N, C-alpha and C positions, 0 to 999 in steps of 0.2 A: 195683237196682230189680227188682221181681218180674217173672217171665215171665208176661205176661198170658194166654197160651194155657194155661198150667198151671192157672189159676183160672177158666177159662171155665165159666160155669154155676154158679159159687159165689157166693152172695149176700153182702151186706155183713155180715150177722149171723154167717154161717158163717166169714167171714174173722176176725172178732173171736174166735170160739171157737178157730179154728186158732192165732191169735196166743197165746191163753192156754194152749194145749197145747204151745207151744214152737216153732211153725213160724216161723222167722225172716223168711220172705218174705211172709207173709200181710198184715202191716201195710203193707208196701211196696206191695202191690196196692191197698189202701185209699187210700193217698196218691196213687197214679197215677190212680185213678178220680175223686177229689174235689178235688185240689189246685188245679185251674184256677179252680173256683168259689170256693174258700176264698180264693185269692189275689185274685180280683176284688173280693170283699166287703172284704177287708182293705185293699186299695189305695184303694178308694173311700171307705171309712170314715176312714182315716188321712190320705189325701192325700199320702203320701210313700212312695216305693218302698223305701227302706231300713227305715223303721219297719214297713211292711207285711210285708216279708220276715222281719224279726225276730219280728213278732207271729205269723205263720203257723208259723215255725220253733218258737217257744215252744209254740204250741198243739198242734202235732202231737207234740212230745216229751211234753207233758203227757198227750195222749190215749194215746200208746203206754204210758206208765207207769201210767195209770189205767184201762186197758182192763177191768180186773176190776170197775170201778164201773158199767159199762154193764149195765143190767138189762133192756133191751128194751122199756122203756115208750114209747120214741119210735124213729124211724128212725135208723140209724147216721149218715146225713148230717145230720140235725137235731142230733144229739149233737156231731158234729164242728164244725158251724157255731156251736153255742152256745159251745164252748170257744174257737173262733177269735174270735168277736165279743167275748167277755169279755176276751181278751188285747188286742184292739184298744181296747176301752173303757178298760182299765187304762192303756194307753200314751197315749191321747188325753187322759185326765184329768191324767196327769202332765205332759204337754206344756202343758195349759192352766194349770197352776200355775206353769210357767216363763214364761208369757206369750209363747210363741213360736209362730209359724205358718210351716211350711216353704213354704206356697204363696205367701207374700209375696215370695219370691225367684224372679225369672223363670227363672233357671237350674234351680232345683229343680223349678219348674213344668213345664219342658220334659221332665224325667225321668218325668213321669206319663204321657206318651204312649208307647205301644209303638213301638219304633224301626221295626219292619217296617210297621206301619200308618201311622206318621207319614210314611214315604217315599212311600206310595201314596195316602193319603187326601187329599181336597181340602183346601186351606188353610182354608176356612171351617169344615170339620168339626174340624180341630185347634183352631181358635179357640173352637169350641163347647166342646170338652173343657176348655180352660183356664178358660173362664168358669164352667162347672159346678163345677170344682174349687174355684175361688175362692168361689163362692156356698155350696157345701157346707161350706166351712171356717168360715162364719159361724154355723153351727148348733151346738147343744150336741151332745156325743158321742152321747147317747141318741137325739135326733131324727135325727141323721145316720145312725146305724145302722138305724133303722126305715125311713127313706126309701131307703137303699141296698138293703135287702132287698126291700121292697115295690115301689118304683117303678123301680129300676134292675136288680135281679136277677129280678124277676117272681114273688117268692114270694107265695102267698095270705096274707092277713092272719093267718089262724089258724096257718099254719105259721111265719110270722115271729114270732108270739107265743110259739110253742114254742121257737124258737131263742133269743129274748131272755129267755125264762122270765118273762114278764109277761102279764097278762090281755089278751085281744083288744082291749078298750076302750082300754087304755093305748097299744097300737100305733096304733090309729086316731087317738087324740088327738095322739100324737107326730108322726104323718104329717101331720095337718091343720095343726098349728102350724108344722111345718117347711115345708110348701108355702106357707103364708101368708107366712112370712119370705122364702122364695125368690122369690115372685111379683114383688115390685118390683125385685128384683135381675136377674131374667131376662125381664121383661115385653117388653124390646126384641127378644127372639128370637121373639116371636109372628109367625105368618104374616100378611102384609099383607092388609087387608080385600078387595082386588081378587081375590086368589087364593082367599080363603075363600068367595067367592061361588059357587065351583064345588062346594062341599061338597054331599053328598047331603042330602035332607030329614032333619030330626031336631031335637031340642032344641038351643037355642043352644049353640055351642061343642063340639058332638059330631060334627062332620064329619071327613073324613079329614085335613084340615089342622089339626085342633084341636091346640093345644099340649099336650104330654103332662104333665099334672099339674104345673102351674107350671113347664113346660118342662124338668122332669127327664126324662132319656131313658127311652124305653119299654123293656120287657123283650124285645120281639120283635126280628127279625133286625137292624134298623138300630140297635140299642142300641150305643153306643160300646164297643168292646172294648179294655180297657187292657192285656190280655195276661197270659199265665201266666209263671211264673218257675220255674226249676229249684231254687231255694233254698227251696221250700215246706216249712214245718213249724211249731207254736205253743202257748201257755200258757193255761190257763184253768180247770180244774176238771172234775169229773166230771158225769155226768148226774144230774139231780134227778128224783125220782119224781114 
């Protein structure tokens, strides 16, 4: 892994340029900077630790080999996320054709919790994780990817559209349909009315106890963290202009 101090002050685009000039450590620094978020997106999109690790591995290998295709039309992080999401969607569609879902297996479901967090987090939070994973598994891969980026990772819709390489309206539509499908599955997680009475004034459902978009976790500090992995790297294609 690259020595972070060596690249202090070097931005992502310069790291790509260094990689193309033959610096063997520059891409490793990119991995160090971005792998945790790539891993979180892959894990929540695929719902399976092994599949997510393979997808990230494939994507970063692809990004390393296709670094010459990066033209600077988007941020490096957007480019990396696009490759990773494409790798995840490829795997999700293949899994769908096999009619298999890893989250149906309770033991596999346990694997989606970060072991360090699982040991310290309240039992009800771990239960929330499991319910979210099961609910997300009912969505199409495209809807799941949009919701993971916007509602769980906190990306602006426009940036999520860049990552998914689709129009902004398509992301909005996928999120709306995904939330509508999740709502009946997660409605029981809504805060009881007696607690909502303490909400500050505002439009219905917009108080501090408001469920987060069909109870999908927010992007802010209390968002469930499913944890990084050291096996990060993935498949996907180059940047599109």
